[in-house]
N, C-alpha and C positions, 0 to 999 in steps of 0.2 A: 588683043583682049576683047574687042567688040565682037569679033567672029566667034569667040568662045562663048560669050553671053547669048548670042543668037542660037547657037547649037543647044545650049542648056535649056533655053525657053522652049525651043522646038521639041526637045526630048521630053520635057515635063508635060507639054501640051499633048504630045502623042501618047505618052503613058496614061495621062488622065482620060483621053478619048478611048483608048483601047480597054482600060479598066472599066469604063462605063459600058462599053459594048459587051464585055464578058459578064459583068454583073447583070445587065439587062437580059442576056440570054438565059442565065440561071434562074432569075426571078420569073421570067415568062414561063418556065417549065415547072415552077413550084406552085403558081397560082392556077387554080382550076378554071376551065373555060366557063363563060356565063351559060346559064341554061338556054335551051333553044328558044324559049318564049321571051327572052330578055330584050330583044330588039323590037318586039311588038308593043304597041300601046295597050293599056288596059290590064286587067288582072291576069294572073297565070291561069292556064286551063284547069277545069275541075278535075279532081282525082278520078281514077278509074273506079268502076263499081267494086272491084275486089279491094282496092286501097280504101275506099270509102267504108266498106263493111268492116275492115280491120280497124280503121280509125274510130268508128262509132262503137264497135264492140269493146275495144280497149278502153275508151273513155268511159263507157257505161260500167264495165266491170270494175275499173279502178275507182271511179267516183262513188259507186253504190256499194262497193265491197261485197259483190255477189258471191254466194257459195257455189260450188260446182253444180249442185242441183239447180240452183236458180239460173246459172249460166245456160244450162241445157234447156230449161224451160223458156228462157228469154230469147234464145237464138232465133226461133221462128219469127218473133216480133222484129228483130234486127234485120233478118233476111227480107221480110216483107217491106220494112222501111226502105232499105237500099233499093229493092226492086221498084217500088213506087217512086222513089226520088229520081231514079234513072229515067223512068218514063216521063216524069214531070220535067226533068232537065231537058230532055229531048224536045219537049213541046215549049220550053221556056215559059212554063206556067207559074203563076204566083200562088199555087195551091200548096206550097210547101208546109205552111202552118197547119193545114188540115191533116197532112200526112204525119207531122210531128205529134199532133193531138192524139191521133189514133195510136201511135207508137207509145206515147206516155201512158195512155189508158191501158194498153196491153201490159206494159212493164209494171204498172201500179198493181196489177193483180198478182204479180209474182213476188213483190217486195214485202218485207216486214215493216212494222210500224217505225222502227228506228231508221230504216233506209228511205222511207217516203219523203221526209223533209229535204233530203239531199236531191231526190228526184225533182221535187218542186223547184229547187234552186237551179238545177240543170235545165229544166224546162224554161224558166224565165230567161236564162242566159241565151239559149238557142232562139227563143222568140225575139229577143233584142237583136241578136246577130242577123237574123233573117229579115227583120223589119227595117234594118238600118244598113242595107247593103251598099247604097250609094255614097256613104260617108257623111251624109247630111242627116240630122236628126229627123225622125218622121214627124209629120204635122200632128197626128194623133197616134200615140202609141197603141198598138193593137192589144186588146185585153180579152181575155177569155175568163171572165170572173167566175162563171159557174164551175168550170173544170178546175181552175186554180183553187177555188175554195174547197172543192171536193177533195183534191189532193192534199191540201194543207190540213184539213180536218181529220184525215185518216191517221 
């Protein structure tokens, strides 16, 4: 009788072990591998210029509800923004806000009165994002009162 119990326990333990091995095998094939930058410390690498252009143009077109004509007129501003951002990124320069200011000024010329308040909101969001990259609140929030007031008044 004792021999029978030992065999039953061994059989159950073996079954449990092998079912875990099989389940682990299937789960490991269902879960995608981590991204290549996963094991490095710090933020993920910046998007490529093409991806950045796509992200900016989609965000701008969606948020501002641009007409096809406005999209066509605004694309040179987006192209210039991406080109300048890439140059600045390569230099690790803090001049991003200047580039964004020029971009918003160019886009402002294309928009209607009803679209301009949304551009002002978008501008403030981007200024906050780029002034707070390290995760800590900035000591003095950057302000561009003259341009912000110009955009909000239009």
